[in-house]
C-alpha positions as CSV (number, residue, x, y, z in Angstrom):
1,M,-62.2,-26.5,39.0
2,E,-62.3,-23.9,41.6
3,Q,-59.3,-23.8,43.9
4,Q,-57.5,-26.4,41.8
5,V,-53.7,-26.0,41.7
6,L,-51.8,-27.1,38.6
7,G,-48.2,-28.2,38.8
8,G,-48.2,-27.4,42.5
9,R,-47.9,-23.7,41.5
10,Y,-50.8,-22.2,39.6
11,L,-54.1,-21.6,41.5
12,L,-57.0,-21.5,39.2
13,K,-59.4,-18.6,39.8
14,D,-62.2,-18.1,37.2
15,K,-62.9,-19.1,33.7
16,V,-62.3,-16.3,31.2
17,G,-62.9,-18.1,27.8
18,S,-63.1,-21.3,25.9
19,G,-62.6,-22.5,22.3
20,G,-62.5,-25.7,20.3
21,M,-59.2,-26.8,21.7
22,A,-59.0,-25.4,25.2
23,T,-60.5,-23.6,28.1
24,V,-58.8,-20.5,29.5
25,Y,-58.7,-19.6,33.2
26,R,-57.3,-16.7,35.2
27,A,-54.9,-18.0,37.7
28,Q,-52.4,-16.9,40.4
29,D,-48.7,-17.9,40.0
30,Q,-48.0,-18.7,43.7
31,V,-44.2,-18.7,43.1
32,L,-43.8,-15.3,41.4
33,D,-47.0,-13.9,42.9
34,R,-48.5,-12.6,39.7
35,T,-51.7,-13.1,37.7
36,V,-51.4,-15.4,34.7
37,A,-53.7,-17.0,32.1
38,I,-53.8,-20.8,32.0
39,K,-54.9,-22.5,28.8
40,I,-56.0,-26.1,29.6
41,M,-56.3,-28.5,26.6
42,L,-59.6,-30.3,26.2
43,P,-59.5,-34.0,27.2
44,Q,-60.0,-35.4,23.6
45,Y,-56.8,-33.7,22.5
46,A,-54.8,-34.5,25.6
47,A,-55.6,-38.2,25.2
48,D,-53.8,-38.4,21.9
49,A,-50.1,-39.2,22.5
50,T,-49.0,-37.9,19.1
51,F,-50.8,-34.6,19.8
52,A,-49.3,-34.4,23.2
53,A,-45.8,-34.8,21.9
54,R,-46.3,-32.1,19.3
55,F,-47.9,-29.9,21.9
56,K,-44.9,-30.1,24.2
57,Q,-42.5,-29.3,21.3
58,E,-44.6,-26.3,20.1
59,A,-45.2,-24.9,23.6
60,Q,-41.4,-24.9,24.2
61,A,-40.8,-23.1,20.9
62,A,-43.6,-20.5,21.6
63,A,-42.0,-19.7,25.0
64,G,-38.9,-18.5,23.2
65,L,-40.8,-15.9,21.2
66,Q,-40.1,-12.4,22.6
67,S,-42.1,-9.5,21.1
68,P,-44.3,-6.7,22.3
69,Y,-46.9,-8.0,19.9
70,I,-46.9,-11.6,21.0
71,V,-48.8,-12.9,24.1
72,G,-46.0,-14.1,26.4
73,V,-45.8,-17.9,27.1
74,Y,-44.2,-18.4,30.5
75,D,-44.5,-22.1,31.1
76,W,-46.2,-25.4,30.1
77,G,-46.8,-28.6,31.9
78,K,-48.9,-31.7,32.6
79,D,-50.8,-32.3,35.8
80,G,-52.2,-35.8,35.7
81,D,-54.0,-36.1,32.4
82,T,-54.2,-32.3,32.0
83,Y,-52.0,-30.4,29.6
84,Y,-51.7,-26.7,30.1
85,I,-49.9,-23.6,28.9
86,V,-49.1,-20.6,31.2
87,M,-49.5,-17.3,29.4
88,E,-49.4,-13.6,30.0
89,F,-52.7,-12.3,31.4
90,L,-54.1,-9.4,29.4
91,R,-57.2,-7.2,29.6
92,G,-58.9,-6.3,26.3
93,T,-61.0,-7.8,23.7
94,D,-60.4,-9.9,20.6
95,L,-60.3,-8.1,17.2
96,K,-63.2,-10.2,15.9
97,S,-65.5,-8.8,18.7
98,G,-64.2,-5.3,18.0
99,V,-65.1,-5.5,14.3
100,R,-68.5,-7.0,15.0
101,A,-69.2,-4.2,17.5
102,H,-67.9,-1.2,15.5
103,G,-67.9,-2.3,11.9
104,A,-65.2,-1.3,9.4
105,L,-62.2,0.4,10.9
106,D,-60.4,3.5,9.7
107,P,-57.8,2.7,7.0
108,K,-54.9,4.0,9.0
109,K,-56.0,1.8,12.0
110,V,-56.2,-1.2,9.7
111,A,-52.6,-0.5,8.6
112,Q,-51.5,0.0,12.2
113,I,-53.0,-3.4,13.3
114,G,-51.5,-5.1,10.2
115,S,-48.0,-3.6,11.0
116,Q,-48.1,-4.8,14.6
117,I,-49.2,-8.3,13.5
118,C,-46.3,-8.3,11.1
119,G,-44.0,-7.5,14.0
120,A,-45.2,-10.7,15.7
121,L,-45.0,-12.8,12.6
122,S,-41.5,-11.6,11.9
123,V,-40.2,-12.9,15.2
124,A,-42.0,-16.2,14.8
125,H,-40.9,-16.8,11.2
126,K,-37.3,-16.1,12.1
127,H,-37.6,-18.9,14.6
128,E,-39.1,-21.1,11.8
129,I,-42.5,-21.1,13.4
130,I,-45.6,-20.7,11.1
131,H,-48.7,-19.6,13.1
132,R,-51.1,-21.3,10.7
133,D,-54.2,-19.8,12.4
134,I,-54.0,-16.0,12.0
135,K,-57.6,-14.8,12.5
136,P,-59.2,-11.9,14.4
137,Q,-60.2,-14.2,17.2
138,N,-56.5,-14.8,17.8
139,I,-55.7,-11.0,17.9
140,M,-56.1,-9.4,21.3
141,V,-56.7,-5.6,21.3
142,L,-55.4,-4.0,24.5
143,P,-57.0,-1.0,26.2
144,D,-54.3,1.3,24.7
145,G,-55.2,0.2,21.2
146,N,-52.1,-1.9,20.5
147,I,-52.5,-5.6,19.7
148,K,-51.0,-9.0,20.8
149,V,-51.1,-12.2,18.7
150,M,-52.2,-15.3,20.6
151,D,-51.9,-19.1,20.2
152,F,-48.4,-19.3,18.7
153,G,-47.4,-23.0,19.0
154,I,-50.7,-24.7,19.5
155,A,-51.7,-23.9,15.9
156,R,-49.2,-26.4,14.6
157,A,-50.1,-28.9,17.3
158,K,-53.7,-28.6,16.3
159,N,-52.8,-29.4,12.7
160,S,-51.3,-32.7,13.8
161,H,-54.7,-33.9,15.0
162,L,-57.5,-35.1,12.7
163,T,-60.5,-34.2,14.7
164,Q,-62.7,-31.8,12.7
165,D,-65.1,-29.6,14.7
166,N,-66.9,-26.3,14.5
167,N,-63.6,-24.5,14.5
168,V,-63.1,-25.7,10.9
169,L,-65.7,-23.2,9.6
170,G,-64.2,-20.4,11.6
171,T,-60.7,-21.1,10.4
172,A,-61.7,-21.7,6.8
173,H,-62.5,-18.0,6.3
174,Y,-58.8,-17.2,6.9
175,V,-56.8,-20.2,5.6
176,S,-54.6,-19.8,2.5
177,P,-55.3,-21.7,-0.7
178,E,-52.2,-23.9,-0.1
179,Q,-53.4,-24.6,3.4
180,T,-56.7,-25.7,2.0
181,R,-54.9,-28.0,-0.4
182,G,-52.9,-29.5,2.4
183,Q,-49.6,-28.3,0.9
184,E,-46.4,-27.5,2.9
185,L,-46.8,-24.0,4.4
186,G,-44.3,-21.2,4.6
187,P,-44.4,-17.6,5.9
188,T,-46.5,-16.5,2.9
189,S,-49.4,-18.6,4.2
190,D,-49.6,-16.5,7.4
191,I,-49.3,-13.3,5.2
192,Y,-52.4,-14.5,3.2
193,S,-54.3,-15.0,6.4
194,L,-53.2,-11.5,7.6
195,G,-54.5,-10.1,4.3
196,V,-57.9,-11.6,5.0
197,V,-57.8,-10.1,8.5
198,M,-57.0,-6.7,7.2
199,Y,-59.8,-7.1,4.5
200,E,-62.3,-7.8,7.3
201,C,-61.1,-4.9,9.4
202,A,-61.3,-2.5,6.3
203,T,-64.8,-3.7,5.2
204,G,-66.5,-5.2,8.2
205,Q,-66.9,-8.6,6.5
206,V,-64.9,-11.5,5.4
207,P,-63.9,-11.8,1.7
208,F,-65.4,-15.3,1.3
209,D,-68.4,-16.7,3.1
210,G,-70.6,-19.7,2.7
211,D,-72.9,-22.2,4.4
212,D,-70.2,-24.5,5.5
213,A,-66.4,-24.9,5.6
214,I,-66.3,-26.7,2.3
215,S,-67.9,-23.9,0.3
216,V,-65.7,-21.3,2.0
217,A,-62.5,-23.4,1.4
218,L,-63.4,-23.8,-2.3
219,K,-63.8,-20.0,-2.7
220,Q,-60.3,-19.5,-1.1
221,V,-58.9,-21.6,-3.9
222,N,-61.1,-20.7,-6.9
223,E,-62.4,-17.2,-6.5
224,L,-61.0,-13.7,-6.3
225,P,-62.2,-11.3,-3.6
226,V,-64.3,-8.2,-4.3
227,P,-62.0,-5.2,-4.1
228,P,-62.5,-3.7,-0.6
229,S,-63.3,-0.2,-1.9
230,Q,-66.4,-1.7,-3.6
231,I,-67.7,-2.6,-0.2
232,N,-66.3,0.4,1.8
233,P,-65.6,3.4,-0.4
234,G,-63.5,4.8,2.4
235,V,-60.7,2.3,1.6
236,D,-58.1,4.1,-0.5
237,A,-56.3,2.6,-3.5
238,D,-53.0,2.1,-1.7
239,L,-54.4,0.1,1.2
240,E,-56.5,-1.9,-1.2
241,R,-53.5,-2.9,-3.3
242,I,-51.6,-3.9,-0.1
243,I,-54.5,-6.1,1.1
244,L,-55.0,-7.8,-2.3
245,K,-51.3,-8.4,-2.8
246,C,-51.4,-10.3,0.6
247,M,-54.3,-12.4,-0.8
248,E,-52.8,-13.4,-4.1
249,K,-53.6,-17.1,-4.8
250,D,-50.0,-17.7,-5.8
251,P,-47.7,-17.5,-2.8
252,A,-44.8,-16.2,-5.0
253,M,-46.9,-13.1,-5.8
254,R,-47.5,-12.1,-2.2
255,F,-45.2,-10.2,0.1
256,Q,-42.4,-12.7,0.7
257,S,-41.8,-11.8,4.4
258,A,-43.5,-10.1,7.3
259,D,-40.7,-7.5,7.4
260,E,-41.3,-6.6,3.7
261,L,-45.1,-6.1,4.3
262,R,-44.4,-4.2,7.5
263,Q,-42.2,-1.7,5.7
264,V,-44.9,-1.1,3.1
265,L,-47.6,-0.6,5.8
266,N,-45.3,1.8,7.8
267,A,-44.7,3.8,4.6
268,Y,-48.4,4.0,4.0
269,L,-48.9,5.2,7.6
270,A,-46.3,7.8,7.1
271,G,-48.0,9.1,4.0
272,R,-45.2,8.0,1.7
273,T,-45.7,6.6,-1.8
274,V,-46.6,2.9,-1.8
275,D,-45.2,1.0,-4.7
276,V,-47.5,-2.0,-4.9
277,P,-48.7,-3.4,-8.3
278,E,-52.3,-3.9,-9.3
279,P,-53.7,-7.2,-8.0
280,T,-54.2,-10.3,-10.2
281,R,-57.5,-10.2,-12.1
282,V,-57.4,-13.8,-13.5
283,I,-57.3,-17.1,-11.5
284,P,-54.2,-19.1,-12.4
285,A,-54.8,-21.9,-14.8
286,A,-55.4,-25.4,-13.5
287,P,-52.8,-28.2,-14.0
288,A,-52.6,-29.8,-17.5
289,T,-54.7,-32.7,-18.8
290,G,-54.7,-35.7,-16.6
291,A,-52.4,-34.1,-14.0
292,T,-52.6,-35.7,-10.6
293,E,-52.4,-33.7,-7.4
294,T,-51.4,-35.1,-4.0
295,R,-53.0,-33.3,-1.2
296,V,-52.7,-33.7,2.5
297,M,-55.8,-32.6,4.5
298,G,-56.3,-33.4,8.1
299,G,-53.3,-35.6,8.1
300,E,-54.5,-38.0,5.4
301,T,-52.9,-38.2,1.9
302,R,-55.4,-38.2,-1.0
303,T,-54.7,-38.3,-4.7
304,M,-57.1,-36.8,-7.2
305,V,-57.0,-36.9,-11.0
306,R,-58.2,-33.7,-12.7
307,P,-60.0,-34.0,-16.0
308,A,-58.6,-32.0,-18.9
309,A,-59.7,-28.4,-19.3
310,E,-59.0,-26.2,-22.3
311,A,-56.8,-23.2,-21.4
312,P,-58.1,-19.7,-22.5
313,R,-57.1,-18.9,-26.0
314,A,-54.6,-16.2,-26.6
315,G,-56.0,-12.7,-26.7
316,A,-59.1,-13.4,-24.6
317,T,-59.8,-10.9,-21.9
318,S,-61.6,-11.1,-18.7
319,A,-64.1,-8.7,-17.1
320,V,-64.8,-8.5,-13.4
321,R,-68.4,-8.6,-12.3
322,G,-68.9,-7.6,-8.7
323,G,-70.6,-10.1,-6.4
324,A,-72.8,-9.5,-3.5
325,A,-71.5,-8.0,-0.3
326,G,-69.2,-10.6,1.3
327,G,-69.1,-12.6,-1.9
328,T,-66.7,-12.6,-4.8
329,G,-66.4,-11.2,-8.3
330,S,-67.0,-13.5,-11.2
331,Y,-64.7,-13.7,-14.2
332,E,-66.2,-14.4,-17.6
333,P,-64.8,-14.1,-21.2
334,E,-66.2,-11.1,-23.0
335,D,-66.6,-12.8,-26.4
336,R,-69.3,-15.5,-27.0
337,P,-68.2,-19.0,-26.2
338,S,-67.5,-21.4,-29.0
339,K,-68.4,-25.1,-28.9
340,G,-64.9,-25.9,-27.8
341,K,-65.3,-23.5,-25.0
342,I,-68.6,-24.9,-24.0
343,A,-67.0,-28.3,-23.8
344,A,-64.2,-26.9,-21.7
345,I,-66.7,-25.3,-19.3
346,V,-68.6,-28.6,-18.9
347,I,-65.3,-30.4,-18.2
348,G,-64.3,-27.7,-15.7
349,V,-67.6,-28.2,-13.9
350,I,-66.9,-31.9,-13.7
351,A,-63.5,-31.1,-12.3
352,A,-65.0,-28.7,-9.7
353,L,-67.4,-31.4,-8.6
354,G,-64.5,-33.7,-8.1
355,V,-62.8,-31.1,-6.0
356,I,-66.0,-30.6,-3.9
357,A,-66.3,-34.4,-3.4
358,A,-62.7,-34.6,-2.3
359,L,-63.1,-31.7,0.1
360,A,-66.3,-33.2,1.5
361,M,-64.5,-36.5,2.1
362,S,-61.7,-34.6,3.8
363,F,-63.8,-32.3,6.0
364,M,-66.8,-34.4,6.9
365,G,-66.3,-37.9,5.8
366,G,-69.0,-39.5,3.6
367,G,-69.6,-41.9,0.8
368,D,-68.3,-45.4,1.6
369,T,-66.7,-44.9,5.0
370,A,-66.3,-46.8,8.2
371,T,-65.5,-45.9,11.8
372,V,-61.8,-46.2,12.7
373,P,-61.5,-48.4,15.8
374,S,-59.5,-47.2,18.8
375,V,-56.4,-49.4,19.3
376,L,-54.9,-47.5,22.2
377,G,-53.5,-49.9,24.8
378,M,-53.3,-52.8,22.4
379,T,-50.1,-54.6,21.4
380,L,-49.0,-53.9,17.8
381,E,-50.2,-57.3,16.6
382,E,-53.6,-56.8,18.4
383,A,-53.9,-53.4,16.8
384,R,-53.0,-54.8,13.3
385,D,-55.6,-57.5,13.6
386,T,-58.3,-55.1,14.9
387,L,-57.7,-52.6,12.1
388,E,-57.7,-55.2,9.3
389,E,-60.9,-56.7,10.6
390,E,-62.5,-53.3,10.2
391,G,-61.1,-52.8,6.7
392,F,-58.1,-50.5,7.5
393,E,-54.4,-51.0,7.2
394,V,-51.5,-50.2,9.5
395,G,-49.5,-47.3,8.1
396,E,-46.3,-45.8,9.5
397,I,-45.1,-47.3,12.8
398,T,-43.2,-45.0,15.2
399,D,-42.4,-45.2,18.9
400,G,-42.1,-42.9,21.8
401,F,-42.0,-42.7,25.6
402,S,-45.2,-42.7,27.6
403,N,-46.0,-42.6,31.3
404,E,-49.5,-43.9,30.6
405,Y,-48.9,-46.9,28.3
406,A,-46.7,-49.8,29.1
407,E,-43.8,-50.7,26.8
408,G,-45.1,-52.4,23.7
409,E,-48.6,-50.9,23.9
410,V,-50.1,-48.5,21.3
411,M,-49.9,-45.0,22.7
412,G,-51.2,-43.1,19.7
413,Q,-52.9,-43.5,16.4
414,T,-53.6,-41.3,13.4
415,P,-56.5,-41.1,12.4
416,S,-57.9,-41.2,15.9
417,G,-60.5,-43.8,16.9
418,G,-64.1,-42.8,16.3
419,L,-63.5,-40.9,13.0
420,R,-65.0,-42.1,9.8
421,E,-62.6,-42.8,7.0
422,A,-62.6,-44.6,3.7
423,P,-61.9,-48.4,3.9
424,G,-58.3,-49.1,3.2
425,T,-57.1,-45.9,4.9
426,K,-53.7,-46.4,6.6
427,V,-53.7,-45.8,10.3
428,D,-50.3,-44.6,11.7
429,I,-49.4,-46.2,15.0
430,T,-47.1,-45.0,17.8
431,V,-45.9,-47.7,20.1
432,S,-44.8,-47.0,23.7
433,R,-41.2,-47.5,24.8
434,G,-42.3,-47.2,28.4
435,E,-41.6,-44.3,30.7
436,E,-39.2,-41.7,29.5
437,P,-36.0,-41.8,31.6
438,V,-35.8,-38.6,33.6
439,E,-32.4,-37.0,33.2
440,K,-31.4,-34.7,36.1
441,V,-29.4,-31.6,35.6
442,Q,-28.1,-28.9,37.8
443,V,-29.5,-25.4,37.7
444,P,-26.6,-23.0,36.7
445,N,-25.9,-19.8,38.5
446,L,-27.5,-17.0,36.5
447,V,-27.1,-14.1,38.9
448,G,-24.6,-11.6,37.5
449,K,-24.7,-12.9,34.0
450,T,-26.0,-10.9,31.0
451,A,-29.3,-12.0,29.6
452,D,-27.5,-13.7,26.6
453,E,-25.1,-15.5,28.9
454,A,-28.0,-16.7,31.1
455,K,-29.8,-18.1,28.1
456,Q,-26.7,-19.8,26.8
457,A,-26.1,-21.4,30.2
458,L,-29.7,-22.7,30.4
459,D,-29.5,-24.0,26.8
460,E,-26.3,-25.9,27.6
461,A,-28.0,-27.4,30.7
462,G,-31.1,-28.4,28.7
463,L,-33.3,-26.1,30.6
464,V,-36.0,-23.6,29.4
465,G,-35.4,-20.0,30.4
466,I,-38.3,-17.6,31.2
467,P,-36.8,-14.1,31.6
468,T,-38.7,-11.1,32.8
469,E,-37.4,-7.5,33.1
470,E,-37.6,-5.4,36.3
471,A,-36.0,-2.3,37.6
472,N,-33.1,-3.0,40.0
473,D,-29.8,-1.6,41.2
474,A,-28.0,-4.3,39.4
475,D,-26.3,-3.3,36.1
476,E,-28.7,-3.0,33.2
477,G,-29.1,-6.2,31.2
478,T,-27.8,-8.5,34.0
479,V,-29.6,-11.2,36.0
480,F,-30.3,-10.3,39.6
481,E,-32.7,-13.1,40.7
482,Q,-33.6,-16.7,39.7
483,T,-36.4,-18.8,41.0
484,Q,-34.4,-22.1,41.3
485,E,-31.3,-21.9,43.4
486,A,-28.0,-22.5,41.6
487,G,-26.9,-26.1,42.0
488,T,-30.4,-27.5,42.5
489,E,-31.1,-30.8,40.6
490,V,-34.1,-30.6,38.4
491,D,-35.5,-32.6,35.4
492,K,-34.0,-31.7,32.1
493,G,-36.4,-29.4,30.2
494,T,-37.6,-27.7,33.4
495,S,-38.6,-24.0,33.1
496,I,-36.3,-21.6,35.1
497,S,-37.7,-18.1,35.6
498,Y,-35.2,-15.3,36.2
499,K,-35.2,-11.5,36.3
500,V,-33.1,-9.2,34.2
501,S,-32.4,-5.7,35.5
502,T,-33.4,-2.7,33.5
503,G,-31.2,-0.5,35.7
504,P,-32.1,1.5,38.8
505,D,-35.7,2.6,39.2
506,T,-35.3,6.3,38.1
507,V,-37.3,9.4,37.8
508,D,-37.0,11.8,34.9
509,V,-36.6,15.4,36.1
510,P,-38.8,17.7,34.0
511,D,-37.4,21.0,32.6
512,L,-38.2,23.5,35.3
513,R,-36.7,26.6,33.8
514,G,-39.2,29.5,33.6
515,Y,-41.7,27.9,36.0
516,S,-42.6,29.9,39.1
517,E,-41.0,28.7,42.3
518,S,-44.3,27.3,43.7
519,A,-45.1,25.5,40.4
520,A,-41.6,23.9,40.3
521,K,-41.9,22.8,44.0
522,Q,-45.3,21.2,43.2
523,M,-43.9,19.3,40.3
524,L,-41.0,17.9,42.3
525,D,-43.4,17.0,45.2
526,E,-45.5,14.9,42.8
527,L,-42.3,13.1,41.6
528,K,-41.3,12.5,45.3
529,L,-38.1,14.5,44.8
530,S,-36.7,16.9,47.5
531,Y,-35.4,20.4,46.8
532,T,-33.4,23.4,48.1
533,V,-33.8,27.0,46.9
534,T,-31.3,29.8,46.4
535,Y,-31.9,33.2,44.9
536,D,-29.8,35.2,42.4
537,Y,-30.2,38.2,40.1
538,D,-30.9,37.5,36.4
539,E,-32.0,40.2,34.1
540,S,-33.2,37.6,31.5
541,M,-35.7,35.8,33.9
542,S,-38.6,37.4,35.7
543,A,-38.4,37.6,39.5
544,G,-39.8,34.5,41.2
545,N,-39.2,32.1,38.3
546,V,-36.6,29.3,38.1
547,I,-33.3,30.3,36.5
548,S,-31.7,26.8,36.7
549,Y,-31.8,23.5,38.5
550,S,-29.5,20.5,39.1
551,P,-29.2,17.6,38.7
552,G,-31.4,17.0,35.6
553,G,-32.1,13.9,33.5
554,S,-32.9,10.6,35.2
555,V,-32.4,10.5,39.0
556,E,-33.3,8.1,41.8
557,P,-36.4,8.8,43.8
558,G,-35.8,11.1,46.7
559,T,-32.9,12.9,45.1
560,T,-32.6,16.6,46.2
561,I,-32.9,19.1,43.3
562,Q,-31.2,22.4,43.7
563,L,-33.4,25.3,42.4
564,V,-32.0,28.8,41.6
565,V,-34.8,31.3,41.6
566,S,-34.5,34.8,39.9
567,Q,-34.7,38.0,41.9
568,G,-35.0,40.0,38.7
569,A,-32.4,42.3,37.2
570,L,-29.4,43.5,39.4
571,P,-30.4,46.9,40.9
572,T,-28.1,50.0,40.2
573,T,-28.7,51.8,43.5
574,G,-28.6,50.8,47.1
575,S,-28.7,52.2,50.7
576,V,-25.5,53.3,52.3
577,P,-25.2,51.4,55.6
578,N,-25.1,53.5,58.8
579,V,-21.5,53.2,60.1
580,T,-21.5,56.0,62.7
581,G,-19.7,54.8,65.8
582,A,-18.4,51.7,64.1
583,T,-14.7,50.9,64.0
584,Q,-12.9,51.9,60.9
585,G,-12.4,48.3,59.8
586,S,-16.0,47.3,60.4
587,A,-17.2,50.4,58.6
588,E,-15.0,49.8,55.5
589,S,-16.2,46.2,55.3
590,D,-19.9,47.0,55.6
591,I,-19.7,49.8,52.9
592,K,-17.8,47.6,50.5
593,A,-20.2,44.7,51.0
594,A,-23.0,47.1,50.2
595,G,-21.4,47.8,46.8
596,F,-19.7,51.2,47.5
597,N,-16.1,52.4,47.5
598,V,-14.5,53.9,50.7
599,S,-12.3,57.0,51.4
600,V,-11.0,57.7,55.0
601,Q,-10.3,61.0,56.7
602,V,-9.0,61.5,60.2
603,E,-10.0,64.2,62.7
604,S,-9.3,64.8,66.4
605,S,-12.1,64.1,68.7
606,S,-12.4,64.1,72.5
607,T,-15.9,62.5,72.4
608,V,-15.5,59.6,69.8
609,P,-13.0,56.9,70.7
610,E,-9.9,56.7,68.6
611,G,-10.4,54.5,65.5
612,H,-14.2,54.9,65.5
613,V,-16.3,56.6,62.8
614,I,-17.3,60.2,63.7
615,S,-19.4,60.6,60.5
616,Y,-19.8,59.5,56.8
617,S,-21.1,60.9,53.6
618,P,-22.9,60.8,51.4
619,S,-25.7,58.8,53.1
620,G,-29.1,57.4,52.0
621,T,-29.6,55.8,48.6
622,Q,-26.7,56.1,46.2
623,E,-25.6,54.5,42.9
624,Y,-23.4,51.4,43.4
625,G,-19.7,52.3,43.1
626,T,-20.1,55.7,44.7
627,T,-17.2,56.6,47.1
628,I,-18.4,57.0,50.7
629,T,-16.1,59.1,52.8
630,I,-15.8,58.1,56.5
631,V,-14.4,60.5,59.1
632,V,-12.5,58.5,61.8
633,S,-11.5,59.8,65.2
634,G,-7.8,60.1,65.8
635,G,-8.4,60.9,69.5
636,P,-7.8,64.2,71.3
637,G,-5.2,66.4,69.8
638,A,-4.8,64.2,66.7
639,S,-3.5,66.0,63.6
640,A,-6.3,66.6,61.1
641,G,-6.0,64.5,57.9
642,T,-3.7,61.9,59.5
643,E,-5.1,58.4,59.3
644,P,-4.1,56.4,62.4
645,G,-1.1,54.2,62.0
646,T,-0.4,55.4,58.5
647,G,1.1,59.0,58.7
648,D,-0.6,59.7,55.3
649,Q,-1.9,63.2,54.7
650,T,-5.5,63.5,53.4
651,T,-7.9,66.4,52.8
652,S,-10.1,66.9,55.8
653,G,-13.8,67.5,55.4
654,G,-13.7,70.1,58.3
655,D,-13.1,73.9,58.5
656,S,-9.3,73.5,59.1
657,T,-6.8,72.0,56.8
658,T,-3.2,71.2,57.2
659,D,-1.0,71.8,54.1
660,Q,2.7,71.0,54.0
661,G,4.8,74.0,55.1
662,E,1.8,76.4,55.9
663,T,-0.5,76.8,58.9
664,T,-3.8,78.8,58.8
665,N,-5.7,79.8,61.9
């Protein structure tokens, strides 16, 4: 299948796995340019029209499940006779392989895995989807240790088909008692299967094992599991009670929702008290004498009559006797059996043999059976005649559209041709109505809408939305791109991919305070952020370290970060600037800028130009705030102490002074 392209879009690369229903390939989505996983249904399943219709319905439902713990389903389709599902491509290993390789897991890890599976089941159950095949093989463990649940959707489709293969044994280890009986399933059935998965993770082995699917299925119904701590003493009492409550035979005694179980597991992980009762120690009594039980297994309805069995007398107690590793405990009365009890035991054995016979008929066929003829492509009357000739009857007749079978021809049958069934079995027939009319719809404009608005628009148009999230300058939560242009006519039910903005692609600026200037610059370089540096005094921060920075928080790549770096504490002394020969104004400005005060005296001078500094004092290093006296030239013959232009009298620093009203020579 190398270089095969499905749906004109998905280029198959290499095979990565296979199972009883499908083969999985790594592929390239040539539209969105991304790696995906393609699950291709095996031909024997794709040939059944009933299965194909259910497969389509379930694949569409699974595509709507959005959870970090569910493998994403992007698309589905049919290419010729090939049905396929397009899924998220993941790297990792399945949980079954992990347990085989490493044995029992740490109790906290078991609870973490269980909690994450609950997260997946919660989403599915709220969409009224029951997984029906929770098992370690369907749990993908990612490289970071988290999990994703696989195969939502096809589990129910699988149940619509009667073919029994080697997968039955694998699944039988994890099915609930009600699933074994063929009863209607609810969320608690998945919770039972999850309990079995946690049991296996905690002990390294399944709770019930046997030589074939029948013996395992019987144990699911009729036996209690050995407490996990008897197999692995490292399993504590709280986790053991949680697991065994999940595995109660009576669905009403289990956790009633995935959310309820997840809360308990999270409380256990947080070290809080877990309020879970002790598990049931007695198998519930069988139905009363002569009671009939209708069971649906593999799609066929069977009715069994159970012989009478004596109920335990009041006051009798039971003792648990541990079985072998991987087996079950046995439950026997402590007192010696009376004749009545012996009779009841014999009758019970007969009843058990009846159950075994019924299960054998259901799982393998046997006894007085015949091969069901294939009536695909026949008219209804031809099919009826063919079935009756082989000893079978026509059961329910339904119809549906088909691109393979002409109108009036049989397009599907249940049980399928080739299976062995008891004579008289009713075979349900689906008759073709011809090709399904293709309704064309227009793709709505999604760009600019919120994610909810986009989904609503697609739902109203009868289209399937496949959203992905990506950083973009568009407002967070709004659609900025769609694969199909608005206004394009497409078939109703077509999948439309679109991208929802998570906001601009931003970088979180780390807290740089206290880092050295060089370290802060290196951190910003690694984040591809620019920077500028200014310096300031700060007595609380060592010299050379960052005092503050801006902006902080989330910024766009390339943003310039302004760093303020400490010069240490503000000094108390400084150097007096040399202002000799400077103009008076320049001298005053320089001295004040250096942190000192200024006093001015005027003297006559024939050598220094008028208005220029003759001298200043004190000089050198002084405390900030010291008054520096500058002597300014008033020109030849100027009066001592007179500041030019002011007429003020000041005290001169020379030998002569001028006092009002007195002259000294």
